[in-house]
Each structure stands twice: as C-alpha cells, then as structure tokens.
N, C-alpha and C positions, 0 to 999 in steps of 0.2 A: 447474563451471558448465555448465548445459545448452547444447549446441551451437547450438540454435535461438536461445536468449537471446543468446549471443555474436554470432550473425549479425545479430540486430536491433540490438544495441548498436553493432556495427561500422557498420551502415548509418546509424544516428543520428549517430554520430561523424563519418562521412564528410561528412554534410550540414552539421553545426554547426562542425566544426573540420577542414577538409580538410588532409591531410598525406600524405606519401609512403608511410607504413606504417600497418598496422592498429594500433589501440590495444593497449597492454599489458593484462594481467589487472588490474593496479591501476588503470589509466585507465578500464577498463570498469566497475569497481566505483565509481569516482568519478562516472562518467556516471550510473550507476544511482542513486546517492545524491543527487547534486546537480542532475540534469536531469529532464526530464519534468514533467508536471503531476500533483501528488498529487490523487487523486480519492477515496480512501478510506483509513481507518485502522481496522483491525479488532482487537478485543481477542483475545488468544490465551491467555495464561497469567500470572497474577499470581505474583510471587515476593516474598521478604522485602524485597529492596533495590530491585527494579525490576519493572516490568510488561512482559511481552513482548507485542508487537503485530505486526501485519502491515501494512506500508505498501504501498498499490497506487498505481502511477503510470501515466499515459497517455503513450505515446511515439508521436508522429505523424511518419511518414516522408513525404518530399516527394511520393511518388507516390500519396498518399491512404491508405496503409496505416496502421492504428491498432493498436497493441499495448498490452495492459495487463499490466504486469509487477509482481509483488509480491515482497516479501522480508521476512524476519523482522527486527525491530528491537526496541529497548527504550526505555522512558522511566523515568528514575530517580525514585524517590519520596522522595529525599533531596537534599541540596545537591550531592553529588559527581556526577561524570559517570558514565554507565553503564560506561565503560571502567575508571575508577578503582575501581568497585565489583566488577569482575571479569567483566563481561559480555563475550562475544566474538561477533563476527559469524560466522554459519554460511552459507556459500555454497549449501549444500543447501536452504536455505529459498527460494531464488529460483525462482519459478514463473510461468507465464502464467495470467492470470485472464480471465474473461469477465463483463461486467456482465449483471445480470438484475434483473427487477422482482419484488417480492413484496409481498403485502398483509399488513399487521400489524394485528391487532385489539387495541385498547387500551381501557382503561376510565378513567373519571374520576369523581370524587366528585360527587354531585348532592344537591340539597335535595329530598327526597321530597315535601315539601309544595308544591313549585312545579312538579311534573311532572304533565302531563296523561296519565294512564294509561288513558284510554278507548281501546278498540280502534279502529283505523282500518280503514275498509272500502274 
C-alpha cells in the first residue's frame, strides 16, 4: 500500500478510534472499505462472473484536509459473493483521486414535426 495512503488512513483512524498504536494493515483495509463517504463508483472491466469497478471515497481529516482515495472492487453478477466466485482484492489498486468537472454532450430523441428549426438570430 502506498505510504501516503497509509499516512492518511492512520490520521483518519487516530481521529475516529484513538488508541495507543497505529492500525495494522488489516485495520487500514477495514477503514478503507468501511469508512469514508463514497462519492463515485467507476466501471473498469466486466468479467464473466463479476464486474470490476473503482470505488472512490472521501476522507475528511479534522484539520480540514480532504483526501479522495479509490480502490478496485467488484460486483457479482450472480447470487454468490465476489469472493466465492474467486475475485481477490488487489492493494495495488489503491490510489489518490482528484475530483474534476467535465461537460458531457448527450442526445435525445425528438419529434421532428414539433421542432422549430428556423435559425435564431
């Protein structure tokens, strides 16, 4: 796991669950999976039994710092869990993200008989 991600998760843990020692690697993964506010879910790669996605969460630290951390996950497209189907979590998918805005041009069906197509001046 990236050392900066470890630092951020340790800060978050110190605020939410103060204790004498830093969280273990498993506790950091639990924090990543169970805490923070999910702000996006991006499609990555469909497979036969599951769809890989990227989950992005917002972690707010008490001094006003905000971090967006994303990680690879999967959603089963069957009744079994992703783990029962053979999917495994990969710590190398954990990355920092930054929000940005983009404009998306889309189209909708229209009734050509109801559209005023005279040029506007």
